[in-house]
N, C-alpha and C positions, 0 to 999 in steps of 0.2 A: 380695508387696508390699503387701497392699492389711492386710496383719497393720502390716508395718512402719509405712507412712504414717498407718494408726490409732495408733500409737505415739507419734509423732511429733508430731500433730496432738493429742493429749491431751495431750503435756505444753509445747505452745504454748500453754492454754487453749481448747480449741475442744471441741466438742461432737458425738460420732457419732450424728446421728440414727439411722440407718438406714443397716446391711446388707444388701445383694442378692449374692449368689451363684445358682450353678446349680437351689438345692433352692428362692428364692422369688423364681424371676425376673419372674414374673408379678405382683410387685406394680412391676416399671419402668413397667406401664400405668395405673398407679394414686397417680402421685406427687405430693404436693401442693408447690404450689413455694412458699405460703406457707409453711413449717415447714425448710425446703430453700435454704441459702446457699449452697454450691457443690456441686456433684456430683465423685466423682473417680472414672473410672473404669481401672480394670487389669481385665483379661480374658483371652481370646482373639483371635486375628486371625480367627476367624468370629463372634465374638459383638460388636465391638469397634465397629463405624459402626450397626448397628440401635440400643446399648444408648445410642452418643452423640447420637443422632436423637431420640432417646427423653426424654431430657432439654432437648433443645434444640425441641423444638415444646411442649415444658410449660411454655418460659421460663426454667429452670432455666441457671443459669453451669456450665458441666462441663470439666474436664482432663481428658485424657486420656493414658498414656502407651502404651497397644496397640498396635503397630504390625503389617505387616502387610497394609495396607488403605488403602494411599495414595493408590489411583485414585481413591477415594471423599473422599478429604479436599475436593476444593472444593463438593461437593454440601452437605456436614457446614458450611462456611465459609459457604455460600449459606442454607442455614437457620438457622443463628447472626442472622444480619443481620434475615434476614425473617419472624426473634420476637422481637428486639430484644432479646438476652442477650447472653452472654459465650461464649468458646468460644477453651480454648487447647489443640494439641498438641504433643506432645514425642517424638519420638523417644529423646528421654533425659533425664530431667530433674535428674541429678547436674550438680551448678555447675560442677564439673573439664570433667565431657564438654563440657559446652556451652564453656569455655573453651578444648578441645580444637580444637571446628568454626570458633571465632574466628579459632585461629592456623593452621586447615589452610585456609581458606580465601583468608588473610594469602599461605601458604609457597606454594600452588595459582599464585597469579601471581605470584608470582615465579618458579618453574619454568616457568611458560609459553615461555618466551624459553629454556630448559636443557635443548637436546635431549637433552646427552650423559645427561643422569640417565631412567632407566625406574623407573615409580612403581608401587607394588601394597600391596593394604592388606591387614589381617589380621583377623581375631575368633575370640575363643573363649568359648564362653558353656555354663552346664549343661544336662544334658543330657535339660532338665525341657521348654527354650524350642522354642519349633514353629514360631516364621515364621526361614529362610535365604537370603541373610544375616542378619543382625540389622540393627532399622532405622539403628542405631546406621552401623552399615558403611555401608547404603546412602545417609546424608546422606550421610559423609565421600565415600562413591563419588561421589553427586552432584556434591561442590562440586568436586571434581577434574574431572571431565568438563566442568564450563561452563565453568571459569578454562585448563585446560591443551590448548589446540586441537588436539594429536596423539591424544588419547582420547575418541573419538567415542561413547563407551557402556561400560558396563564388566559382567564376566560375572565367573559362578562359579564356583571353583575351576579355573577351565583360559584359557590364555594362546592370545589370539587378535589379530590385527592392528588396529592404534588400536582397542585393550581396552583396560580395564584393569581386571586380571586383581585378586578378590577373593575368598581365602582363606577359610571358615569353620569354624569347630571346636565339636563339642560334646561336650565331656569332664568328667565328675563333678559338684559342686559350682560349677563356677566362677560367680563373679558377673559378669564381665565382662570380660576385656581389650579392646583396640580400639589398633592400629599402623596410621602411613602409614611406609612406607621410600621412600624415593628411593636409586636405588642408582646409579654411574655405575662407570666403570674405574679410576678412584684414590680414590674414599671412599662412606661410604653415610650419607645423614642420614633420621633417624628423629625421629618423634612417635609417644607413648604415651600412654595411660591405662591406669592398675589398679584397678579396687573391687576395694577389701577385704571390704566386707560391702555392704549394703542400705541401712543408712541414708545415703548419701550420694544415692540416688536419693530415698529418701522425704523426704531434706530438702529437698530440689530440688522434689517435690512439695507438699510444706508450702507452699514459701513460692511458687507458681503459685496454688495453691487461694486465700492469702490476697492476691494482685494481684486477681485476677478478679473477689474482690467487691469491688458494687458501682458494678461497670464492666463499658460493654457493647463489642463486640466481638470482631474475631479476633487474639488474638497469641500473641507463640513466648516462648522463656526471654530470646531477648535482650532482648525487653522488662522481661523481669522482673530481669532480670541487670545490665541499660543495659550490652546489648553495641553500639556501635554501628557 
């Protein structure tokens, strides 16, 4: 993703002033906010939170697509405000997926009164992805739990009473497939998104980086894409 985002940013006439990975991770402790407009963070669930916090404490606006640390998001949002900078977290930067989020939330509200339908979520990613289920699937599941009264939580790869089942697969080099299915005795209704490459995610990340530049506060892709 880092390479894909870099290519898109250069194509949009931006400069990459510094690239940090495992080999030079110590440079995160010596960031110069005067030379960096926005930090773009795509790493690993175990590193994402610390990377984001170092940028925020340096007063550098940061966008991140690293998932698997949702419980620490409030702390990052607090740091953003304390250091008067900008922060944008997205479980998925793809414009198409964010449209899926909007449709999923709306459909969940409509389905709240339709108890004859049983919902489920299924996602497939490449074998290198560390978190399971994906951050995108977690966001989709949370939308259902928040809006469909008959679901109190979600469970991974199993069905339990009052729980929304989420099925996660890791296969080959799949870029990302997500589907939400409602099934009754008479029909099936499905929302789905299939990523053909990483370009969609990279484009969304570039748009998000451009959006937070010269802004202060906590944002989401809804702000970037003007989704009400």
